[in-house]
ZADO-1210 file (C-alpha; in nm, 4 decimals, padded with zeros to 6 digits):
<atoms>
<atom x="02.6635" y="03.7795" z="06.3855" code="UNK" pos="1"/>
<atom x="02.4469" y="03.4969" z="06.2521" code="UNK" pos="2"/>
<atom x="02.4318" y="03.4946" z="05.8710" code="UNK" pos="3"/>
<atom x="02.0948" y="03.5120" z="05.6872" code="UNK" pos="4"/>
<atom x="02.1453" y="03.1584" z="05.5567" code="UNK" pos="5"/>
<atom x="02.2111" y="03.0300" z="05.9084" code="UNK" pos="6"/>
<atom x="01.8989" y="03.2066" z="06.0372" code="UNK" pos="7"/>
<atom x="01.7001" y="03.0494" z="05.7561" code="UNK" pos="8"/>
<atom x="01.8342" y="02.7042" z="05.8446" code="UNK" pos="9"/>
<atom x="01.7388" y="02.7540" z="06.2091" code="UNK" pos="10"/>
<atom x="01.3873" y="02.8588" z="06.1088" code="UNK" pos="11"/>
<atom x="01.3508" y="02.5525" z="05.8895" code="UNK" pos="12"/>
<atom x="01.4675" y="02.3228" z="06.1682" code="UNK" pos="13"/>
<atom x="01.2011" y="02.4639" z="06.3985" code="UNK" pos="14"/>
<atom x="00.9195" y="02.4308" z="06.1455" code="UNK" pos="15"/>
<atom x="00.7103" y="02.1269" z="06.2413" code="UNK" pos="16"/>
<atom x="00.6029" y="01.8698" z="05.9865" code="UNK" pos="17"/>
<atom x="00.2619" y="01.7029" z="05.9994" code="UNK" pos="18"/>
<atom x="00.2914" y="01.3364" z="06.0902" code="UNK" pos="19"/>
<atom x="00.1071" y="01.0146" z="06.0031" code="UNK" pos="20"/>
<atom x="00.0039" y="01.1741" z="05.6723" code="UNK" pos="21"/>
<atom x="-00.0831" y="00.9330" z="05.3911" code="UNK" pos="22"/>
<atom x="-00.1962" y="01.1824" z="05.1266" code="UNK" pos="23"/>
<atom x="-00.1407" y="01.5525" z="05.0656" code="UNK" pos="24"/>
<atom x="-00.2543" y="01.7755" z="04.7813" code="UNK" pos="25"/>
<atom x="-00.2167" y="02.1279" z="04.6492" code="UNK" pos="26"/>
<atom x="-00.4300" y="02.3417" z="04.4225" code="UNK" pos="27"/>
<atom x="-00.1692" y="02.5943" z="04.3191" code="UNK" pos="28"/>
<atom x="-00.0580" y="02.9319" z="04.4465" code="UNK" pos="29"/>
<atom x="-00.3349" y="03.1264" z="04.6177" code="UNK" pos="30"/>
<atom x="-00.4962" y="03.4345" z="04.4676" code="UNK" pos="31"/>
<atom x="-00.4795" y="03.7540" z="04.6714" code="UNK" pos="32"/>
<atom x="-00.6921" y="03.6942" z="04.9792" code="UNK" pos="33"/>
<atom x="-00.8855" y="04.0189" z="04.9340" code="UNK" pos="34"/>
<atom x="-00.9910" y="03.9046" z="04.5855" code="UNK" pos="35"/>
<atom x="-01.1518" y="03.5829" z="04.7108" code="UNK" pos="36"/>
<atom x="-01.4972" y="03.5966" z="04.8673" code="UNK" pos="37"/>
<atom x="-01.5996" y="03.3891" z="05.1674" code="UNK" pos="38"/>
<atom x="-01.8152" y="03.1755" z="04.9401" code="UNK" pos="39"/>
<atom x="-01.5267" y="03.1151" z="04.7009" code="UNK" pos="40"/>
<atom x="-01.2926" y="03.0274" z="04.9860" code="UNK" pos="41"/>
<atom x="-01.5493" y="02.7840" z="05.1223" code="UNK" pos="42"/>
<atom x="-01.5835" y="02.6228" z="04.7791" code="UNK" pos="43"/>
<atom x="-01.2060" y="02.5867" z="04.7495" code="UNK" pos="44"/>
<atom x="-01.1850" y="02.4147" z="05.0875" code="UNK" pos="45"/>
<atom x="-01.4712" y="02.1837" z="04.9996" code="UNK" pos="46"/>
<atom x="-01.3059" y="02.0626" z="04.6800" code="UNK" pos="47"/>
<atom x="-00.9714" y="02.0189" z="04.8555" code="UNK" pos="48"/>
<atom x="-01.1424" y="01.8119" z="05.1250" code="UNK" pos="49"/>
<atom x="-01.3301" y="01.6063" z="04.8642" code="UNK" pos="50"/>
<atom x="-01.0040" y="01.5363" z="04.6838" code="UNK" pos="51"/>
<atom x="-00.8363" y="01.4243" z="05.0067" code="UNK" pos="52"/>
<atom x="-01.1240" y="01.2006" z="05.1128" code="UNK" pos="53"/>
<atom x="-01.1555" y="01.0431" z="04.7679" code="UNK" pos="54"/>
<atom x="-00.7840" y="00.9694" z="04.7508" code="UNK" pos="55"/>
<atom x="-00.7820" y="00.8420" z="05.1078" code="UNK" pos="56"/>
<atom x="-01.0703" y="00.6063" z="05.0402" code="UNK" pos="57"/>
<atom x="-00.8912" y="00.4688" z="04.7359" code="UNK" pos="58"/>
<atom x="-00.5781" y="00.4218" z="04.9451" code="UNK" pos="59"/>
<atom x="-00.7708" y="00.2371" z="05.2145" code="UNK" pos="60"/>
<atom x="-00.9368" y="00.0169" z="04.9511" code="UNK" pos="61"/>
<atom x="-00.6282" y="-00.1055" z="04.7655" code="UNK" pos="62"/>
<atom x="-00.3285" y="00.0327" z="04.9598" code="UNK" pos="63"/>
<atom x="-00.1540" y="00.1691" z="04.6498" code="UNK" pos="64"/>
<atom x="-00.0121" y="00.5218" z="04.6681" code="UNK" pos="65"/>
<atom x="-00.0210" y="00.5660" z="04.2903" code="UNK" pos="66"/>
<atom x="-00.3988" y="00.5066" z="04.2907" code="UNK" pos="67"/>
<atom x="-00.4477" y="00.7620" z="04.5672" code="UNK" pos="68"/>
<atom x="-00.2505" y="01.0246" z="04.3760" code="UNK" pos="69"/>
<atom x="-00.4436" y="00.9729" z="04.0525" code="UNK" pos="70"/>
<atom x="-00.7805" y="00.9699" z="04.2280" code="UNK" pos="71"/>
<atom x="-00.7113" y="01.2864" z="04.4274" code="UNK" pos="72"/>
<atom x="-00.5840" y="01.4776" z="04.1254" code="UNK" pos="73"/>
<atom x="-00.8813" y="01.3765" z="03.9093" code="UNK" pos="74"/>
<atom x="-01.1144" y="01.5442" z="04.1598" code="UNK" pos="75"/>
<atom x="-00.9135" y="01.8658" z="04.1254" code="UNK" pos="76"/>
<atom x="-00.8994" y="01.8334" z="03.7459" code="UNK" pos="77"/>
<atom x="-01.2779" y="01.7990" z="03.7341" code="UNK" pos="78"/>
<atom x="-01.3293" y="02.1230" z="03.9288" code="UNK" pos="79"/>
<atom x="-01.3323" y="02.4584" z="03.7451" code="UNK" pos="80"/>
<atom x="-01.1764" y="02.6239" z="04.0518" code="UNK" pos="81"/>
<atom x="-00.8200" y="02.5125" z="03.9804" code="UNK" pos="82"/>
<atom x="-00.5875" y="02.5593" z="03.6845" code="UNK" pos="83"/>
<atom x="-00.5933" y="02.1984" z="03.5650" code="UNK" pos="84"/>
<atom x="-00.8422" y="01.9978" z="03.3615" code="UNK" pos="85"/>
<atom x="-01.1799" y="02.1739" z="03.3579" code="UNK" pos="86"/>
<atom x="-01.0356" y="02.4950" z="03.5038" code="UNK" pos="87"/>
<atom x="-00.7373" y="02.5239" z="03.2687" code="UNK" pos="88"/>
<atom x="-00.6250" y="02.8689" z="03.1582" code="UNK" pos="89"/>
<atom x="-00.5992" y="02.9750" z="02.7936" code="UNK" pos="90"/>
<atom x="-00.2908" y="03.0124" z="02.5788" code="UNK" pos="91"/>
<atom x="-00.2357" y="03.3385" z="02.3916" code="UNK" pos="92"/>
<atom x="-00.3984" y="03.1704" z="02.0920" code="UNK" pos="93"/>
<atom x="-00.7129" y="03.1023" z="02.2958" code="UNK" pos="94"/>
<atom x="-00.6599" y="02.7283" z="02.3430" code="UNK" pos="95"/>
<atom x="-00.6441" y="02.5053" z="02.6484" code="UNK" pos="96"/>
<atom x="-00.3224" y="02.3002" z="02.6447" code="UNK" pos="97"/>
<atom x="-00.2838" y="02.0686" z="02.9420" code="UNK" pos="98"/>
<atom x="00.0194" y="01.8983" z="03.0985" code="UNK" pos="99"/>
<atom x="00.0551" y="01.6297" z="03.3676" code="UNK" pos="100"/>
<atom x="00.3013" y="01.3826" z="03.5149" code="UNK" pos="101"/>
<atom x="00.3024" y="01.0993" z="03.7669" code="UNK" pos="102"/>
<atom x="00.5810" y="00.8995" z="03.9328" code="UNK" pos="103"/>
<atom x="00.6156" y="00.6124" z="04.1782" code="UNK" pos="104"/>
<atom x="00.9047" y="00.5934" z="04.4215" code="UNK" pos="105"/>
<atom x="00.9875" y="00.2224" z="04.4370" code="UNK" pos="106"/>
<atom x="01.1198" y="00.1630" z="04.0850" code="UNK" pos="107"/>
<atom x="01.1053" y="00.5315" z="03.9838" code="UNK" pos="108"/>
<atom x="00.8721" y="00.4648" z="03.6925" code="UNK" pos="109"/>
<atom x="00.7172" y="00.7798" z="03.5531" code="UNK" pos="110"/>
<atom x="00.4828" y="00.9021" z="03.2835" code="UNK" pos="111"/>
<atom x="00.3819" y="01.2418" z="03.1485" code="UNK" pos="112"/>
<atom x="00.1870" y="01.4202" z="02.8776" code="UNK" pos="113"/>
<atom x="00.2167" y="01.7765" z="02.7502" code="UNK" pos="114"/>
<atom x="00.0041" y="02.0008" z="02.5311" code="UNK" pos="115"/>
<atom x="-00.3056" y="01.7817" z="02.5231" code="UNK" pos="116"/>
<atom x="-00.6379" y="01.9434" z="02.4327" code="UNK" pos="117"/>
<atom x="-00.9004" y="01.6663" z="02.4358" code="UNK" pos="118"/>
<atom x="-00.8089" y="01.4396" z="02.7297" code="UNK" pos="119"/>
<atom x="-01.0513" y="01.4997" z="03.0177" code="UNK" pos="120"/>
<atom x="-00.8063" y="01.3861" z="03.2865" code="UNK" pos="121"/>
<atom x="-00.4432" y="01.4393" z="03.1854" code="UNK" pos="122"/>
<atom x="-00.3178" y="01.2716" z="03.5045" code="UNK" pos="123"/>
<atom x="-00.4726" y="00.9438" z="03.3841" code="UNK" pos="124"/>
<atom x="-00.3011" y="00.9888" z="03.0486" code="UNK" pos="125"/>
<atom x="00.0296" y="01.0392" z="03.2279" code="UNK" pos="126"/>
<atom x="-00.0257" y="00.7174" z="03.4206" code="UNK" pos="127"/>
<atom x="-00.1121" y="00.5337" z="03.1007" code="UNK" pos="128"/>
<atom x="00.2152" y="00.6504" z="02.9471" code="UNK" pos="129"/>
<atom x="00.3976" y="00.5134" z="03.2508" code="UNK" pos="130"/>
<atom x="00.2213" y="00.1773" z="03.2523" code="UNK" pos="131"/>
<atom x="00.1331" y="00.1119" z="02.8873" code="UNK" pos="132"/>
<atom x="00.4219" y="00.2561" z="02.6884" code="UNK" pos="133"/>
<atom x="00.8014" y="00.2330" z="02.6854" code="UNK" pos="134"/>
<atom x="00.8263" y="00.6113" z="02.7164" code="UNK" pos="135"/>
<atom x="00.8086" y="00.8762" z="02.9868" code="UNK" pos="136"/>
<atom x="00.6751" y="01.1816" z="02.8037" code="UNK" pos="137"/>
<atom x="00.4358" y="01.2094" z="02.5091" code="UNK" pos="138"/>
<atom x="00.3259" y="01.5434" z="02.3657" code="UNK" pos="139"/>
<atom x="00.0498" y="01.6981" z="02.1602" code="UNK" pos="140"/>
<atom x="-00.1323" y="01.4927" z="01.8997" code="UNK" pos="141"/>
<atom x="00.0733" y="01.1838" z="01.9720" code="UNK" pos="142"/>
<atom x="-00.0256" y="01.1932" z="02.3380" code="UNK" pos="143"/>
<atom x="-00.3904" y="01.2380" z="02.2412" code="UNK" pos="144"/>
<atom x="-00.3876" y="00.9427" z="02.0020" code="UNK" pos="145"/>
<atom x="-00.2196" y="00.7315" z="02.2682" code="UNK" pos="146"/>
<atom x="-00.4751" y="00.8338" z="02.5328" code="UNK" pos="147"/>
<atom x="-00.7605" y="00.7528" z="02.2950" code="UNK" pos="148"/>
<atom x="-00.6219" y="00.4078" z="02.2201" code="UNK" pos="149"/>
<atom x="-00.5689" y="00.3532" z="02.5936" code="UNK" pos="150"/>
<atom x="-00.9428" y="00.3945" z="02.6463" code="UNK" pos="151"/>
<atom x="-00.9315" y="00.7215" z="02.8401" code="UNK" pos="152"/>
<atom x="-01.2213" y="00.9656" z="02.8346" code="UNK" pos="153"/>
<atom x="-01.1933" y="01.2062" z="02.5418" code="UNK" pos="154"/>
<atom x="-01.3858" y="01.5346" z="02.5309" code="UNK" pos="155"/>
<atom x="-01.4433" y="01.8166" z="02.2878" code="UNK" pos="156"/>
<atom x="-01.1955" y="02.1028" z="02.3513" code="UNK" pos="157"/>
<atom x="-01.4940" y="02.3186" z="02.4447" code="UNK" pos="158"/>
<atom x="-01.5278" y="02.1159" z="02.7648" code="UNK" pos="159"/>
<atom x="-01.2375" y="02.3130" z="02.9122" code="UNK" pos="160"/>
<atom x="-01.3907" y="02.6548" z="02.8379" code="UNK" pos="161"/>
<atom x="-01.4890" y="02.8481" z="03.1509" code="UNK" pos="162"/>
<atom x="-01.5976" y="03.2101" z="03.1715" code="UNK" pos="163"/>
<atom x="-01.3472" y="03.3264" z="03.4394" code="UNK" pos="164"/>
<atom x="-01.0512" y="03.1851" z="03.2436" code="UNK" pos="165"/>
<atom x="-01.1849" y="03.3345" z="02.9196" code="UNK" pos="166"/>
<atom x="-01.2081" y="03.6766" z="03.0867" code="UNK" pos="167"/>
<atom x="-00.8450" y="03.6337" z="03.1974" code="UNK" pos="168"/>
<atom x="-00.7214" y="03.5807" z="02.8436" code="UNK" pos="169"/>
<atom x="-00.9400" y="03.8605" z="02.7064" code="UNK" pos="170"/>
<atom x="-00.7807" y="04.0913" z="02.9618" code="UNK" pos="171"/>
<atom x="-00.4386" y="03.9673" z="02.8533" code="UNK" pos="172"/>
<atom x="-00.5232" y="04.0413" z="02.4874" code="UNK" pos="173"/>
<atom x="-00.6411" y="04.3937" z="02.5735" code="UNK" pos="174"/>
<atom x="-00.3191" y="04.4680" z="02.7603" code="UNK" pos="175"/>
<atom x="-00.1111" y="04.3301" z="02.4747" code="UNK" pos="176"/>
<atom x="-00.2911" y="04.5497" z="02.2192" code="UNK" pos="177"/>
<atom x="-00.2534" y="04.8561" z="02.4390" code="UNK" pos="178"/>
<atom x="00.1166" y="04.8019" z="02.4959" code="UNK" pos="179"/>
<atom x="00.1834" y="04.7244" z="02.1285" code="UNK" pos="180"/>
<atom x="00.0714" y="05.0734" z="02.0355" code="UNK" pos="181"/>
<atom x="00.2821" y="05.2476" z="02.2973" code="UNK" pos="182"/>
<atom x="00.6106" y="05.0601" z="02.3228" code="UNK" pos="183"/>
<atom x="00.9159" y="05.0107" z="02.1111" code="UNK" pos="184"/>
<atom x="01.0084" y="04.6660" z="01.9810" code="UNK" pos="185"/>
<atom x="01.2660" y="04.6250" z="02.2584" code="UNK" pos="186"/>
<atom x="01.0113" y="04.7197" z="02.5216" code="UNK" pos="187"/>
<atom x="00.7542" y="04.4778" z="02.3762" code="UNK" pos="188"/>
<atom x="01.0072" y="04.1946" z="02.3894" code="UNK" pos="189"/>
<atom x="01.0811" y="04.2770" z="02.7522" code="UNK" pos="190"/>
<atom x="00.7092" y="04.2850" z="02.8288" code="UNK" pos="191"/>
<atom x="00.6494" y="03.9442" z="02.6698" code="UNK" pos="192"/>
<atom x="00.9170" y="03.8046" z="02.8946" code="UNK" pos="193"/>
<atom x="00.7548" y="03.9504" z="03.2049" code="UNK" pos="194"/>
<atom x="00.5011" y="03.7388" z="03.3902" code="UNK" pos="195"/>
<atom x="00.3703" y="03.9730" z="03.6544" code="UNK" pos="196"/>
<atom x="00.0251" y="03.9997" z="03.4952" code="UNK" pos="197"/>
<atom x="-00.0339" y="03.6346" z="03.4049" code="UNK" pos="198"/>
<atom x="-00.1944" y="03.3572" z="03.6025" code="UNK" pos="199"/>
<atom x="-00.0248" y="03.0275" z="03.6624" code="UNK" pos="200"/>
<atom x="-00.1341" y="02.7431" z="03.8796" code="UNK" pos="201"/>
<atom x="-00.1167" y="02.3709" z="03.9228" code="UNK" pos="202"/>
<atom x="-00.2710" y="02.0853" z="04.1164" code="UNK" pos="203"/>
<atom x="-00.0805" y="01.7957" z="04.2612" code="UNK" pos="204"/>
<atom x="-00.0704" y="01.5141" z="04.5130" code="UNK" pos="205"/>
<atom x="00.1789" y="01.3044" z="04.7092" code="UNK" pos="206"/>
<atom x="00.0963" y="00.9800" z="04.8887" code="UNK" pos="207"/>
<atom x="00.2467" y="00.6871" z="05.0777" code="UNK" pos="208"/>
<atom x="00.0950" y="00.3405" z="05.1170" code="UNK" pos="209"/>
<atom x="00.1307" y="00.0728" z="05.3826" code="UNK" pos="210"/>
<atom x="00.4445" y="-00.0684" z="05.2188" code="UNK" pos="211"/>
<atom x="00.6184" y="00.2692" z="05.2337" code="UNK" pos="212"/>
<atom x="00.5834" y="00.3238" z="04.8592" code="UNK" pos="213"/>
<atom x="00.5680" y="00.6902" z="04.7645" code="UNK" pos="214"/>
<atom x="00.3984" y="00.8454" z="04.4625" code="UNK" pos="215"/>
<atom x="00.3604" y="01.1972" z="04.3287" code="UNK" pos="216"/>
<atom x="00.1632" y="01.3619" z="04.0515" code="UNK" pos="217"/>
<atom x="00.1077" y="01.7085" z="03.9080" code="UNK" pos="218"/>
<atom x="-00.1392" y="01.8492" z="03.6535" code="UNK" pos="219"/>
<atom x="-00.1861" y="02.1960" z="03.5047" code="UNK" pos="220"/>
<atom x="-00.3310" y="02.4154" z="03.2354" code="UNK" pos="221"/>
<atom x="-00.0062" y="02.6098" z="03.2307" code="UNK" pos="222"/>
<atom x="00.0285" y="02.9866" z="03.2193" code="UNK" pos="223"/>
<atom x="-00.2328" y="03.2352" z="03.1009" code="UNK" pos="224"/>
<atom x="-00.1303" y="03.3704" z="02.7633" code="UNK" pos="225"/>
<atom x="00.1569" y="03.1264" z="02.7198" code="UNK" pos="226"/>
<atom x="00.3136" y="03.0981" z="02.3758" code="UNK" pos="227"/>
<atom x="00.2143" y="02.8164" z="02.1402" code="UNK" pos="228"/>
<atom x="00.3875" y="02.4949" z="02.2414" code="UNK" pos="229"/>
<atom x="00.5126" y="02.6255" z="02.5765" code="UNK" pos="230"/>
<atom x="00.5698" y="02.3493" z="02.8320" code="UNK" pos="231"/>
<atom x="00.6277" y="02.4234" z="03.1991" code="UNK" pos="232"/>
<atom x="00.7585" y="02.2143" z="03.4851" code="UNK" pos="233"/>
<atom x="00.4482" y="02.0062" z="03.5597" code="UNK" pos="234"/>
<atom x="00.5183" y="01.7286" z="03.3053" code="UNK" pos="235"/>
<atom x="00.8947" y="01.7393" z="03.3645" code="UNK" pos="236"/>
<atom x="01.0172" y="01.4689" z="03.6008" code="UNK" pos="237"/>
<atom x="01.2635" y="01.6221" z="03.8442" code="UNK" pos="238"/>
<atom x="01.1211" y="01.9708" z="03.7982" code="UNK" pos="239"/>
<atom x="00.7537" y="01.9672" z="03.8962" code="UNK" pos="240"/>
<atom x="00.7210" y="01.6063" z="04.0112" code="UNK" pos="241"/>
<atom x="00.9438" y="01.3492" z="04.1777" code="UNK" pos="242"/>
<atom x="00.9084" y="01.0400" z="04.3978" code="UNK" pos="243"/>
<atom x="01.1787" y="00.8273" z="04.5593" code="UNK" pos="244"/>
<atom x="01.1109" y="00.5836" z="04.8435" code="UNK" pos="245"/>
<atom x="01.4556" y="00.6571" z="04.9866" code="UNK" pos="246"/>
<atom x="01.3886" y="01.0287" z="04.9862" code="UNK" pos="247"/>
<atom x="01.0470" y="01.1845" z="04.9429" code="UNK" pos="248"/>
<atom x="00.7575" y="01.2577" z="04.7082" code="UNK" pos="249"/>
<atom x="00.7261" y="01.6112" z="04.5755" code="UNK" pos="250"/>
<atom x="00.4708" y="01.8063" z="04.3703" code="UNK" pos="251"/>
<atom x="00.5305" y="02.1702" z="04.2812" code="UNK" pos="252"/>
<atom x="00.3401" y="02.4764" z="04.1670" code="UNK" pos="253"/>
<atom x="00.4479" y="02.8183" z="04.0459" code="UNK" pos="254"/>
<atom x="00.6470" y="02.9820" z="03.7674" code="UNK" pos="255"/>
<atom x="00.7499" y="02.6704" z="03.5789" code="UNK" pos="256"/>
<atom x="01.0550" y="02.8086" z="03.4019" code="UNK" pos="257"/>
<atom x="01.2276" y="02.8531" z="03.7380" code="UNK" pos="258"/>
<atom x="01.1269" y="02.5064" z="03.8558" code="UNK" pos="259"/>
<atom x="01.2785" y="02.3538" z="03.5426" code="UNK" pos="260"/>
<atom x="01.6019" y="02.5521" z="03.5696" code="UNK" pos="261"/>
<atom x="01.6484" y="02.4648" z="03.9359" code="UNK" pos="262"/>
<atom x="01.5215" y="02.1036" z="03.9064" code="UNK" pos="263"/>
<atom x="01.3215" y="02.1845" z="04.2179" code="UNK" pos="264"/>
<atom x="01.1497" y="01.8542" z="04.2963" code="UNK" pos="265"/>
<atom x="01.4699" y="01.6542" z="04.2478" code="UNK" pos="266"/>
<atom x="01.6662" y="01.9092" z="04.4484" code="UNK" pos="267"/>
<atom x="01.4289" y="01.8710" z="04.7431" code="UNK" pos="268"/>
<atom x="01.4515" y="01.4924" z="04.7211" code="UNK" pos="269"/>
<atom x="01.8317" y="01.5031" z="04.7048" code="UNK" pos="270"/>
<atom x="01.8505" y="01.7113" z="05.0223" code="UNK" pos="271"/>
<atom x="01.6353" y="01.4567" z="05.2037" code="UNK" pos="272"/>
<atom x="01.8022" y="01.1473" z="05.0565" code="UNK" pos="273"/>
<atom x="02.1678" y="01.2458" z="05.0537" code="UNK" pos="274"/>
<atom x="02.2014" y="01.5199" z="05.3157" code="UNK" pos="275"/>
<atom x="01.9546" y="01.3799" z="05.5663" code="UNK" pos="276"/>
<atom x="01.7441" y="01.6923" z="05.5900" code="UNK" pos="277"/>
<atom x="01.3865" y="01.6630" z="05.7093" code="UNK" pos="278"/>
<atom x="01.1117" y="01.7298" z="05.4556" code="UNK" pos="279"/>
<atom x="01.0470" y="02.0623" z="05.6313" code="UNK" pos="280"/>
<atom x="01.4114" y="02.1684" z="05.6103" code="UNK" pos="281"/>
<atom x="01.4483" y="02.0595" z="05.2488" code="UNK" pos="282"/>
<atom x="01.1387" y="02.2296" z="05.1118" code="UNK" pos="283"/>
<atom x="01.2097" y="02.5507" z="05.3029" code="UNK" pos="284"/>
<atom x="01.5668" y="02.5658" z="05.1765" code="UNK" pos="285"/>
<atom x="01.4739" y="02.5177" z="04.8117" code="UNK" pos="286"/>
<atom x="01.1482" y="02.7153" z="04.7962" code="UNK" pos="287"/>
<atom x="01.2120" y="02.9756" z="05.0647" code="UNK" pos="288"/>
<atom x="01.5786" y="03.0359" z="04.9912" code="UNK" pos="289"/>
<atom x="01.7165" y="02.9141" z="04.6563" code="UNK" pos="290"/>
<atom x="01.4069" y="02.9749" z="04.4459" code="UNK" pos="291"/>
<atom x="01.3087" y="03.2981" z="04.6133" code="UNK" pos="292"/>
<atom x="01.6612" y="03.4406" z="04.5853" code="UNK" pos="293"/>
<atom x="01.6471" y="03.3690" z="04.2103" code="UNK" pos="294"/>
<atom x="01.3144" y="03.5516" z="04.1754" code="UNK" pos="295"/>
<atom x="01.1031" y="03.2397" z="04.1247" code="UNK" pos="296"/>
<atom x="00.7526" y="03.2379" z="04.2667" code="UNK" pos="297"/>
<atom x="00.5989" y="02.9096" z="04.3775" code="UNK" pos="298"/>
<atom x="00.5595" y="02.6346" z="04.6322" code="UNK" pos="299"/>
<atom x="00.5776" y="02.2617" z="04.6908" code="UNK" pos="300"/>
<atom x="00.4314" y="01.9831" z="04.9011" code="UNK" pos="301"/>
<atom x="00.6606" y="01.7069" z="05.0298" code="UNK" pos="302"/>
<atom x="00.5958" y="01.3701" z="05.1976" code="UNK" pos="303"/>
<atom x="00.8381" y="01.1007" z="05.3120" code="UNK" pos="304"/>
<atom x="00.7873" y="00.7270" z="05.3565" code="UNK" pos="305"/>
<atom x="00.7327" y="00.7701" z="05.7315" code="UNK" pos="306"/>
<atom x="00.4316" y="00.9942" z="05.6726" code="UNK" pos="307"/>
<atom x="00.6043" y="01.3209" z="05.7598" code="UNK" pos="308"/>
<atom x="00.4594" y="01.6025" z="05.5513" code="UNK" pos="309"/>
<atom x="00.5553" y="01.9633" z="05.4963" code="UNK" pos="310"/>
<atom x="00.4806" y="02.2426" z="05.2500" code="UNK" pos="311"/>
<atom x="00.6344" y="02.5778" z="05.1657" code="UNK" pos="312"/>
<atom x="00.5581" y="02.8694" z="04.9377" code="UNK" pos="313"/>
<atom x="00.7208" y="03.2073" z="04.8843" code="UNK" pos="314"/>
<atom x="00.3984" y="03.3862" z="04.7906" code="UNK" pos="315"/>
<atom x="00.0960" y="03.4967" z="04.9906" code="UNK" pos="316"/>
<atom x="-00.0481" y="03.1478" z="05.0123" code="UNK" pos="317"/>
<atom x="-00.0932" y="02.8081" z="04.8539" code="UNK" pos="318"/>
<atom x="-00.4113" y="02.6046" z="04.8353" code="UNK" pos="319"/>
<atom x="-00.3226" y="02.2719" z="04.9946" code="UNK" pos="320"/>
<atom x="-00.4207" y="02.0114" z="05.2500" code="UNK" pos="321"/>
<atom x="-00.3457" y="01.6693" z="05.3912" code="UNK" pos="322"/>
<atom x="-00.5154" y="01.3686" z="05.5436" code="UNK" pos="323"/>
<atom x="-00.3836" y="01.1307" z="05.8057" code="UNK" pos="324"/>
<atom x="-00.4146" y="00.7540" z="05.8070" code="UNK" pos="325"/>
<atom x="-00.7148" y="00.7748" z="06.0412" code="UNK" pos="326"/>
<atom x="-00.8929" y="01.0205" z="05.8075" code="UNK" pos="327"/>
<atom x="-00.8299" y="01.3562" z="05.9764" code="UNK" pos="328"/>
<atom x="-00.8432" y="01.6309" z="05.7113" code="UNK" pos="329"/>
<atom x="-00.6598" y="01.9637" z="05.7222" code="UNK" pos="330"/>
<atom x="-00.6843" y="02.2341" z="05.4525" code="UNK" pos="331"/>
<atom x="-00.4918" y="02.5577" z="05.4074" code="UNK" pos="332"/>
<atom x="-00.5460" y="02.8539" z="05.1768" code="UNK" pos="333"/>
<atom x="-00.3436" y="03.1487" z="05.3073" code="UNK" pos="334"/>
<atom x="-00.2582" y="03.0061" z="05.6471" code="UNK" pos="335"/>
<atom x="00.1028" y="02.9013" z="05.6976" code="UNK" pos="336"/>
</atoms>
């Protein structure tokens, strides 16, 4: 009898990867399809397509994958539809704390910021850390001062306030108050550790230029109701973001604690680089097998230097899309 793991490997081998892709993006795990109207779905596809076309145009202009990644992610950060930048969710304290990272695959330079509250485009701050500092990760006030001195656009924290996200945190507060009056201390601790009623999401991009240089980036508002100072996988190189010209470029989305523990983006790259798996096989094994078996919810997009692209998620769907060198755009919401 064929083992479940062997069946999974066979399925992954048969899964086709898109080819001649120069840029791919994701907008996080999809909401339940029945909760999204036709108008909302149309709006999601339009922003995904705009992000792809903007990044593609930048790539055609200067042939630098890192520019394409930053440009594409900024479009998603500027939209209130995704949990990054303008659409960031609220912490339990009612703040918007944003994280981002970026990495290039030739020299493996990387930059990241975490817990920023006044930087309009955290992905640009992450790139500034990579290019204008000797560090990889800056956090909180230090990251904000650095971004200001780097000449990035600074906004009032109120810029990130949106009504849908505010309603999410208000609902979270109501549930917390209700449970606090009914549960024991042990039960409340267990409930705080549960994440079934919180929203998490991310945006990200992977790209390859004409020289075969890969780049990846990820940006997020984190998890609805997260504790003060909580940092997920998005600004952690090797967890939410990774790029290696000899392997692949990866950007992840989902329950960040699992992605950190399993070093998901690096794990996918290692399977491609050292075991010779295709991007489709690698992402399916890590997301559809290892992560899912551990109870981690999420997905990832993966691109190699030959333009072979694949994506996987273990939920109902993932907002994502890709564009080929000749400008053909594909978007997916719940479709496999």
